C-alpha positions, 0 to 999 in steps of 0.5 A, a space after each residue: 500500500 502506498 503511504 499517505 503523505 503531506 505535500 506542499 506546493 505553491 501552485 493550487 493546480 494538481 492533476 492525476 493524484 488522489 488528494 484532499 482539498 487544499 489547505 492554504 494560507 492564501 499563497 501556498 497549499 498543502 494537501 494529503 496525497 495517496 500516490 506512488 509518483 509525484 509531479 515535479 512541482 510539489 515538495 513532500 513534507 512526509 507523513 503526519 508523524 514525520 511532519 510533527 517530529 521535524 521543527 522545520 516541516 511543522 513550521 510550514 504545516 502550522 503556517 498553512 494550517 494554524 493550530 487555532 483560529 479566531 472569529 468575532 461572534 454576533 455579540 462582538 466577543 472574539 472566539 478562539 477555536 482549536 483545530 484538530 491536529 490533522 487537517 484530513 484523512 483518507 477513508 
């Protein structure tokens, strides 16, 4: 079985791969990929375990998929929400 890996790219377009919808910071993109061969325009960050164990890869991951986000509620209160650690899974 092919590993499920996290890929990072600067171009949203990607074809011919089984991938999740992209996570984005507005500039760069990150998605899960189940594939044996990768196109040339992506960087492999690795599996979740590999990303979470490497400070440099985790910094990229956190920049594109921040651990928390906030929004303003109807009453004007700022609400901070903690996201799940993993942004996607394959069934």
